[in-house]
C-alpha positions in Angstrom: 0.0 -0.3 -0.1 1.1 3.6 -0.7 2.7 5.6 2.2 0.4 8.4 2.5 1.4 11.4 4.0 -1.0 14.7 4.5 0.4 18.1 3.7 -0.3 21.4 3.6 2.4 22.3 0.4 4.3 20.0 -1.9 7.6 18.8 -0.8 9.9 20.2 -2.9 9.5 22.3 -5.9 9.9 19.4 -8.8 7.7 16.2 -9.1 4.5 15.1 -10.5 1.3 16.8 -9.1 -2.4 16.2 -9.9 -5.5 18.3 -9.4 -8.6 16.6 -9.2 -11.3 18.6 -10.6 -15.4 18.2 -10.6 -17.0 18.6 -13.7 -17.7 22.5 -14.4 -15.0 23.6 -12.0 -12.9 26.2 -12.8 -9.3 25.3 -13.8 -6.6 27.3 -12.0 -5.3 30.1 -14.1 -1.9 28.9 -15.0 -3.4 25.9 -16.7 -6.5 27.3 -18.2 -5.1 27.6 -21.5 -4.0 24.4 -22.0 -7.2 23.0 -20.5 -9.2 24.8 -23.2 -6.9 23.4 -25.8 -7.4 20.1 -24.6 -11.2 20.3 -24.1 -11.0 19.6 -20.5 -14.2 20.1 -18.8 -13.9 17.9 -15.5 -15.8 14.8 -16.9 -15.1 11.6 -15.3 -11.7 9.8 -16.8 -10.4 13.2 -18.4 -7.0 13.8 -17.9 -4.5 16.0 -19.2 -0.7 16.3 -18.9 1.0 19.6 -18.6 5.0 20.4 -18.3 5.8 23.2 -16.3 9.2 24.7 -14.9 8.2 22.9 -11.6 7.4 19.7 -13.1 4.7 17.8 -14.5 1.1 18.8 -13.5 -1.9 16.2 -14.2 -5.7 17.7 -14.5 -8.0 15.1 -13.7 -11.6 14.7 -14.2 -13.9 13.8 -11.4 -17.1 13.8 -13.2 -20.4 15.1 -11.1 -18.4 14.5 -7.9 -21.6 13.6 -6.0 -20.2 10.3 -4.4 -17.1 9.1 -2.8 -16.6 7.0 -5.8 -16.4 9.9 -8.0 -13.7 11.0 -6.2 -11.6 7.7 -5.6 -11.9 7.4 -9.5 -10.2 10.7 -10.0 -7.4 9.4 -7.3 -7.0 6.2 -9.4 -6.4 8.2 -12.4 -3.7 10.0 -11.0 -2.2 6.9 -9.7 -2.3 5.7 -12.9 -0.9 8.9 -14.5 1.9 8.4 -12.2 3.3 5.2 -13.5 6.8 6.7 -14.0 7.6 8.1 -10.7 7.9 6.9 -7.1 6.2 10.0 -5.4 3.1 11.7 -6.2 1.4 14.9 -5.0 -2.4 14.8 -5.1 -3.6 18.4 -4.6 -6.7 18.0 -2.5 -6.8 22.0 -1.1 -10.2 23.3 -1.4 -12.0 20.1 -1.1 -14.2 18.9 1.8 -12.3 16.5 4.3 -14.3 13.4 2.9 -13.7 13.9 -0.9 -9.8 14.1 0.1 -9.8 11.2 2.0 -11.4 9.2 -1.3 -8.8 10.5 -3.6 -6.3 9.2 -1.5 -8.3 6.1 -1.4 -8.6 5.4 -5.2 -5.1 6.4 -5.8 -3.8 3.5 -3.3 -6.4 0.9 -4.7 -4.8 1.9 -8.3 -1.4 1.8 -7.1 -1.6 -1.5 -5.9 0.5 -4.3 -7.5 0.7 -8.1 -7.1 4.6 -8.2 -7.1 5.3 -11.2 -4.7 6.6 -13.8 -7.6 8.0 -11.2 -9.9 10.7 -8.5 -10.1 9.5 -4.9 -10.2 10.2 -3.5 -13.6 11.4 0.3 -13.6 10.1 2.9 -11.0 6.9 2.0 -9.0 4.7 4.4 -7.0 5.4 4.2 -3.5 4.3 7.4 -1.6 1.5 9.8 -2.0 1.6 13.4 -0.6 -1.8 14.3 0.2 -2.0 18.4 -0.2 -4.9 19.6 2.0 -5.9 22.7 3.7 -5.8 21.2 7.2 -4.2 17.9 7.8 -5.9 17.8 11.1 -9.4 17.6 9.8 -8.8 15.2 7.0 -6.8 12.5 9.3 -9.8 10.9 10.9 -11.4 10.5 7.5 -8.5 9.1 6.1 -7.8 6.7 9.3 -11.6 5.4 8.6 -11.2 4.7 4.7 -7.4 3.7 4.9 -8.7 0.7 7.1 -11.2 -0.4 4.5 -8.1 -0.1 1.4 -6.2 -2.2 3.9 -8.8 -4.7 4.1 -9.5 -4.8 0.4 -5.8 -5.2 -0.6 -5.3 -8.1 1.7 -8.5 -9.9 0.0 -7.0 -8.6 -3.6 -3.6 -10.1 -2.4 -4.7 -13.9 -1.5 -7.0 -13.7 -4.5 -4.0 -13.2 -6.5 -2.0 -15.7 -5.1 -1.5 -19.0 -7.1 -3.0 -21.9 -6.0 0.5 -23.9 -5.4 1.4 -20.9 -2.9 -2.2 -20.3 -1.2 -3.1 -24.0 -0.1 -5.6 -24.4 2.7 -3.0 -24.6 5.1 -1.4 -21.6 3.9 -4.7 -19.9 3.6 -5.3 -20.7 7.5 -1.8 -19.4 8.4 -2.4 -16.0 6.5 -5.8 -15.7 8.4 -4.2 -16.5 11.7 -1.8 -14.2 11.2 -5.1 -11.6 11.7 -4.8 -12.4 15.4 -2.2 -9.6 16.0 -5.0 -6.9 14.9 -7.2 -8.3 17.8 -9.3 -10.6 16.0 -9.7 -14.0 17.4 -9.0 -16.8 15.0 -9.7 -21.0 15.2 -9.0 -23.4 12.6 -10.8 -26.6 12.6 -9.0 -29.3 10.7 -10.2 -32.6 9.7 -11.0 -34.5 13.0 -12.8 -31.3 14.5 -15.0 -31.0 10.9 -15.9 -34.4 11.4 -17.0 -34.1 14.8 -18.9 -31.2 14.0 -20.6 -33.3 11.2 -19.5 -31.2 8.6 -19.4 -34.0 6.0 -20.3 -31.7 2.9 -17.0 -29.8 3.3 -15.3 -32.7 4.1 -16.5 -34.3 0.8 -15.4 -31.4 -1.3 -11.9 -31.3 0.1 -11.3 -35.2 0.4 -9.8 -35.8 -3.1 -7.0 -33.2 -2.5 -3.4 -33.7 -0.3 -4.5 -30.3 0.8 -6.7 -31.0 3.4 -9.8 -28.8 4.0 -10.3 -26.3 6.8 -13.2 -24.0 8.6 -11.8 -21.1 9.7 -13.4 -18.8 12.2 -12.9 -15.2 12.6 -13.9 -13.1 15.6 -14.2 -9.4 16.3 -15.9 -9.0 19.7 -16.4 -5.0 19.3 -17.2 -3.3 22.2 -21.4 -3.4 22.0 -23.4 -6.1 23.6 -25.2 -7.3 20.6 -25.3 -10.1 18.4 -22.9 -10.0 15.7 -23.2 -9.7 11.9 -21.8 -12.9 10.2 -19.7 -13.0 7.0 -20.1 -16.8 5.5 -17.1 -16.9 2.4 -16.6 -19.6 0.1 -13.0 -20.5 0.1 -12.5 -23.1 -2.5 -8.2 -22.7 -3.1 -8.7 -24.3 -6.5 -11.5 -25.6 -8.4 -10.9 -28.5 -11.1 -14.7 -29.5 -11.1 -13.9 -32.5 -9.4 -14.7 -35.8 -11.2 -17.1 -33.4 -13.3 -14.0 -31.8 -14.6 -14.2 -28.5 -16.1 -12.8 -27.8 -19.5 -9.4 -26.7 -20.1 -10.4 -23.3 -21.1 -10.4 -20.7 -18.2 -9.5 -23.3 -15.7 -6.4 -21.2 -14.5 -8.8 -18.6 -13.4 -10.0 -21.0 -10.7 -7.4 -20.2 -8.3 -9.9 -17.2 -7.8 -12.7 -19.3 -6.3 -11.8 -18.6 -3.0 -12.3 -14.7 -3.3 -15.4 -14.7 -1.1 -13.5 -15.9 1.7 -10.7 -13.4 1.0 -13.4 -10.6 0.9 -14.6 -11.7 4.2 -11.1 -11.9 5.9 -10.3 -8.2 4.4 -13.9 -7.1 5.8 -12.6 -8.2 9.3 -9.2 -6.7 8.9 -11.2 -3.5 7.9 -13.7 -3.4 11.3 -10.6 -4.2 13.5 -8.6 -1.4 12.2 -11.5 0.9 12.7 -11.7 -0.4 16.1 -15.5 -0.9 15.3 -17.8 -1.4 18.5 -19.8 -3.7 16.4 -19.3 -7.5 16.9 -18.8 -9.4 13.7 -17.8 -13.1 13.0 -16.5 -14.6 9.9 -17.0 -18.5 9.3 -14.9 -19.2 5.7 -14.9 -22.9 4.1 -11.5 -23.9 2.5 -11.1 -26.7 0.3 -9.4 -27.5 -2.8 -12.2 -29.6 -5.2 -9.6 -31.8 -6.9 -9.6 -34.9 -8.7 -8.2 -38.1 -6.4 -8.8 -41.6 -5.1 -10.6 -39.9 -2.6 -12.6 -37.4 -4.2 -16.4 -37.4 -4.0 -18.3 -38.6 -6.7 -21.4 -38.1 -8.8 -24.4 -40.1 -6.9 -22.9 -39.9 -3.4 -25.1 -38.9 -0.7 -23.7 -36.6 1.8 -24.7 -35.7 5.2 -24.4 -31.8 6.0 -23.8 -30.1 9.5 -27.7 -29.5 9.8 -28.3 -33.5 9.4 -29.9 -32.7 6.0 -28.7 -35.4 3.3 -27.5 -34.1 -0.1 -27.1 -36.2 -3.2 -24.3 -35.3 -5.4 -25.3 -34.7 -9.0 -22.7 -32.7 -10.4 -19.1 -32.5 -8.1 -18.4 -29.3 -10.0 -21.4 -27.8 -7.8 -19.3 -27.7 -4.7 -19.8 -24.2 -3.7 -23.2 -24.6 -2.5 -21.9 -27.5 -0.3 -19.0 -26.1 1.5 -21.5 -23.2 2.2 -24.4 -25.0 3.6 -21.7 -26.4 6.0 -20.5 -22.8 6.9 -23.8 -21.4 7.2 -24.9 -23.9 9.4 -22.0 -23.5 11.9 -22.4 -19.6 11.7 -25.9 -20.1 13.2 -24.3 -21.1 16.5 -23.3 -17.6 17.1 -26.6 -16.3 16.9 -26.3 -13.9 14.5 -28.6 -10.8 13.6 -27.5 -10.8 9.8 -25.9 -13.5 7.8 -23.7 -12.3 4.9 -22.8 -14.7 2.1 -19.9 -13.8 -0.4 -19.1 -16.4 -3.0 -17.9 -16.9 -6.7 -20.8 -18.9 -7.7 -22.0 -20.4 -10.8 -22.1 -18.1 -14.3 -25.8 -19.2 -14.2 -26.2 -16.5 -11.8 -25.5 -14.1 -14.4 -28.8 -14.5 -16.6 -30.9 -14.0 -13.9 -29.1 -10.4 -13.2 -30.2 -7.7 -15.0 -27.6 -5.4 -14.1 -23.5 -6.3 -14.8 -22.8 -6.2 -11.1 -23.3 -9.0 -9.0 -26.2 -11.2 -8.3 -27.8 -11.2 -5.2 -30.7 -12.8 -3.2 -31.9 -12.5 0.2 -34.8 -14.0 3.1 -36.0 -10.8 3.4 -36.6 -7.8 0.8 -35.6 -5.1 3.6 -32.4 -6.8 3.9 -31.6 -6.4 0.4 -32.6 -3.1 -0.1 -30.1 -2.2 2.8 -27.3 -4.0 0.9 -28.2 -2.8 -2.3 -28.3 1.0 -1.0 -24.7 0.5 0.6 -23.5 -0.7 -2.8 -24.9 2.0 -4.9 -22.8 4.4 -2.9 -19.9 3.0 -2.8 -19.7 0.9 -6.0 -21.5 -0.7 -8.9 -25.2 -2.0 -8.5 -26.1 -5.7 -7.9 -28.7 -8.0 -9.8 -32.4 -8.3 -8.8 -33.3 -9.7 -5.5 -34.8 -13.2 -5.3 -36.7 -13.6 -1.9 -36.8 -17.0 0.1 -39.0 -17.7 3.3 -36.6 -18.3 6.2 -36.3 -17.3 10.0 -32.7 -15.9 9.8 -32.0 -12.6 8.0 -29.4 -13.5 5.3 -27.9 -11.5 2.3 -26.1 -13.6 -0.3 -23.7 -11.8 -2.8 -22.4 -13.8 -6.0 -20.1 -13.2 -9.2 -19.8 -15.6 -11.8 -16.8 -17.2 -12.4 
């Protein structure tokens, strides 16, 4: 993650300075002629680079600037334009404290690179000077957003890892490291899974030399209230099992654990924010592999709830591991359960939007989730309501 410093003035007299402007906002006099020549209006994704004696200047369009996401986009454009330098000055003077913090968040998200298994080529952006009128006023907003950014980048890093590096054991070890932030971590191995009767998770992971795990992360908060439960699908690699997938696209199945990664990132963000709200994450980790002990079409499995399931297609492993994870999460008596998973591409035809598909047991739950999503990111597909006593929201994206 970029090293972000809040400053009143640029550091030094040379370097790259980015100036974000909302649509229709006045361009500084020194750059007005260049903006007119480039037909710069402040529309989203507009970018004009100007050479000055003091260094390069980027004019960035933030669009209508009605949502934090608009300013995040401008910050991302600044980081993209700074690809040939190691330090960027992002000029947020004159903007609201919330907008300034969103600019820095967008820059950090855009500048992230996964270089764990390759050498860096050329200079890489590593530091951001956020120029603001009052660092003291911006600091609390940035502290809050930076926690979310760090959680997001944790999820990205986990999802980007190749499957031979992020095995179920390695994933569990990465989760155990979250204990340093005050998150209680409990990892259930094969013996404990068997004692809990989680037969679906055991069956899906049975064909792999990397054994299945159930990871439980708890943030207790400071309120004496029922927690929100995050339930994540963590299939570290999905061959499809004996109902094997075609070769085309199988390499992307290392990302079939993105739901669990997102849950882990959410828990980290809550801990870094010192959230008073209690939360728990239950993550089902397994590899759906082909092997002598792999489960088969026609097998009948007994899940943690006691319900039996006949397997028709071993490539439908997500719903099996999630059935056990959702059942296990119920013991914490959560006030709401949010299930995040990369599920079947069959969810796409049911979605009227390009965002993730979603379903909920109550429309109220789904409306709240969608309202939050519209504020911060893309929308979601339509709701499918189902009866139930627990409030559960599920978000899925096709793989």
